[in-house]
C-alpha distance (Angstrom), angle and dihedral (degrees) to the residues before:
residue distance angle dihedral
M1 . . .
K2 3.82 . .
K3 3.81 92.9 .
G4 3.83 90.5 51.7
F5 3.79 90.8 51.4
V6 3.81 92.0 49.4
Y7 3.84 91.7 48.5
C8 3.79 90.8 48.5
L9 3.81 90.9 49.3
L10 3.80 91.4 48.1
F11 3.81 90.8 49.1
L12 3.83 91.5 50.7
Y13 3.81 90.5 47.6
F14 3.84 89.2 51.1
I15 3.85 91.9 50.2
V16 3.84 92.3 48.0
F17 3.84 90.5 47.7
I18 3.82 92.8 51.7
K19 3.80 93.0 44.4
F20 3.76 98.3 47.7
F21 3.81 106.5 23.5
A22 3.81 110.2 26.5
A23 3.78 110.0 28.2
D24 3.81 126.8 87.8
Y25 3.76 112.5 -91.8
N26 3.83 143.0 -168.1
I27 3.80 114.7 -159.8
S28 3.85 138.4 163.7
Y29 3.76 128.4 -151.3
D30 3.79 141.2 152.2
I31 3.81 131.6 -109.6
D32 3.81 113.1 -174.2
N33 3.81 104.8 -47.9
Y34 3.82 94.7 -22.5
K35 3.79 126.8 102.0
I36 3.83 108.4 -142.1
K37 3.83 123.7 -159.4
E38 3.83 114.5 -169.2
L39 3.78 124.3 -171.6
A40 3.82 118.5 -180.0
T41 3.81 134.5 -177.1
D42 3.77 133.2 166.3
D43 3.84 89.8 -85.4
Y44 3.82 107.8 36.9
I45 3.79 148.9 6.4
Y46 3.84 117.4 -134.9
I47 3.80 117.1 -163.2
E48 3.79 130.4 -171.3
I49 3.79 121.7 -167.7
K50 3.79 116.1 -164.8
D51 3.77 114.5 -155.6
E52 3.84 111.4 178.6
D53 3.82 102.0 -54.5
T54 3.81 98.2 -20.1
I55 3.82 124.2 91.0
F56 3.78 117.4 -155.5
N57 3.85 115.4 -156.7
Y58 3.78 128.2 -151.6
M59 3.80 133.0 178.8
F60 3.79 123.0 -164.8
F61 3.83 118.7 -173.9
T62 3.74 97.1 -142.5
G63 3.76 127.6 106.4
R64 3.79 125.1 -108.7
K65 3.76 118.2 -84.6
V66 3.79 130.4 -145.8
F67 3.78 94.2 -90.3
K68 3.80 128.2 59.6
K69 3.81 128.5 -145.9
R70 3.79 93.7 59.5
V71 3.83 95.1 174.4
K72 3.82 108.2 91.6
D73 3.80 99.7 173.5
V74 3.82 143.2 -10.6
K75 3.81 121.4 -126.1
I76 3.82 119.8 -152.0
E77 3.79 126.9 -156.3
E78 3.81 131.2 174.1
V79 3.79 112.4 -142.0
N80 3.84 120.7 179.7
G81 3.80 89.9 -30.3
Y82 3.82 95.5 -46.7
K83 3.79 122.2 118.1
C84 3.81 110.0 -130.9
L85 3.78 125.1 -168.2
M86 3.81 130.5 -168.6
P87 3.85 123.4 -173.0
I88 3.81 114.2 -138.8
V89 3.79 100.0 -135.0
K90 3.80 118.0 -174.1
G91 3.78 112.2 -114.1
V92 3.82 96.0 4.1
E93 3.84 132.7 96.9
S94 3.80 102.5 -123.3
Y95 3.84 133.2 -161.2
Y96 3.81 141.0 -154.9
V97 3.77 124.7 -101.9
C98 3.81 116.3 -167.0
S99 3.80 131.5 -151.4
E100 3.81 129.2 -137.0
G101 3.83 103.6 179.9
D102 3.81 105.5 -64.3
N103 3.80 92.6 -15.4
L104 3.76 126.3 91.3
L105 3.80 123.4 -148.6
S106 3.79 137.3 175.9
Y107 3.80 121.5 -93.1
Q108 3.85 88.4 -116.1
M109 3.81 91.7 56.4
A110 3.82 92.3 48.0
K111 3.78 90.0 53.6
K112 3.84 91.1 56.0
E113 3.76 116.6 88.3
E114 3.81 99.2 -173.3
I115 3.78 119.9 125.7
Y116 3.74 111.7 -115.9
K117 3.73 114.6 -96.1
T118 3.83 102.3 -141.2
S119 3.75 137.5 -0.2
D120 3.80 126.1 -143.5
D121 3.82 111.5 -176.9
N122 3.81 103.6 -59.6
F123 3.85 94.9 -15.4
K124 3.79 119.4 104.3
Y125 3.81 118.5 -161.6
Y126 3.84 113.3 -157.8
E127 3.76 122.6 -152.0
N128 3.82 113.5 -116.9
S129 3.79 92.3 -6.4
L130 3.82 96.5 127.6
D131 3.79 97.5 43.6
D132 3.84 103.8 -158.4
D133 3.78 95.2 -24.6
N134 3.82 130.3 112.1
L135 3.81 117.5 -142.1
F136 3.82 124.3 -152.6
I137 3.81 119.9 -166.8
W138 3.82 117.7 -171.2
K139 3.85 110.7 -127.1
Y140 3.85 104.9 178.9
D141 3.81 97.4 -98.3
G142 3.79 98.7 39.6
F143 3.82 137.6 -43.7
Y144 3.75 144.1 -59.0
Y145 3.80 106.5 -128.3
L146 3.81 118.9 -155.2
N147 3.75 135.6 175.2
N148 3.78 135.9 144.2
N149 3.80 93.0 -76.3
E150 3.76 106.4 38.8
Y151 3.77 150.5 11.5
K152 3.77 120.2 -152.2
S153 3.75 142.7 160.2
I154 3.82 116.4 -121.8
N155 3.81 110.9 -158.7
I156 3.82 114.6 -163.2
F157 3.73 107.8 156.8
D158 3.83 132.2 49.6
K159 3.80 93.4 -145.4
D160 3.79 126.9 48.6
R161 3.79 113.7 -98.4
Y162 3.84 110.0 -160.7
S163 3.77 96.5 -169.9
N164 3.79 129.8 45.8
D165 3.78 98.2 174.9
L166 3.79 94.6 144.1
M167 3.83 95.7 59.5
I168 3.83 115.9 116.8
S169 3.78 135.6 175.7
I170 3.81 117.7 -124.3
N171 3.81 124.9 172.9
G172 3.78 96.2 -27.6
Y173 3.86 96.2 -41.2
L174 3.74 131.4 103.1
I175 3.77 108.3 -137.0
F176 3.84 121.6 -165.8
P177 3.81 138.3 151.0
K178 3.81 123.3 -86.8
Y179 3.78 97.4 -110.1
D180 3.82 95.7 -160.0
N181 3.78 94.0 128.4
N182 3.80 126.3 50.8
Y183 3.76 100.5 -118.9
L184 3.80 107.9 6.9
F185 3.83 134.5 48.3
N186 3.76 129.3 -158.9
G187 3.82 103.6 -163.4
F188 3.78 146.1 2.5
V189 3.76 135.7 -101.3
S190 3.80 116.9 -135.9
L191 3.83 116.2 -158.2
D192 3.79 119.4 -167.6
M193 3.77 106.4 -134.0
S194 3.82 93.5 -159.3
D195 3.80 94.8 66.9
G196 3.82 108.2 2.9
T197 3.81 96.0 -111.1
């Protein structure tokens, strides 16, 4: 009888541990006047900070820890008229995200005061904003490629692909499957990040 009780207690302890300390979670809580939404998995922590009508988004590629409510404080900084927020997350190097009305932009872009060089529909291209970096933005059938000298669209697939979860970066190349079929792929695409070829 005693052994059965001990086994039952251990089983309940195991269930509680999995539920509250090891499983993925999605919680909401308040810090000062900010509404915090925290979603954690084994691979990442996603955080939303709601400030009035603006939602600031953050992604940290670190797995969940034993304890929830990882945001301990929110730092605020004004940069060139932009409101910038940074969550203080225990055990993670955080970063600022800035707000321009309904649009979010990086802290580095908010610090720049240059007038944008060209405009293509709703896209603004800033002079010297990327320094010597190349930026690739996934756009469902390929990428937008940006650097200090050019902006171009790189179309790779005939059909839209809404998820590119299998893409990785190796030695200056973006490697991802050839998504020609719906559920299977038979090769890889290799994109040179130095020139977008």
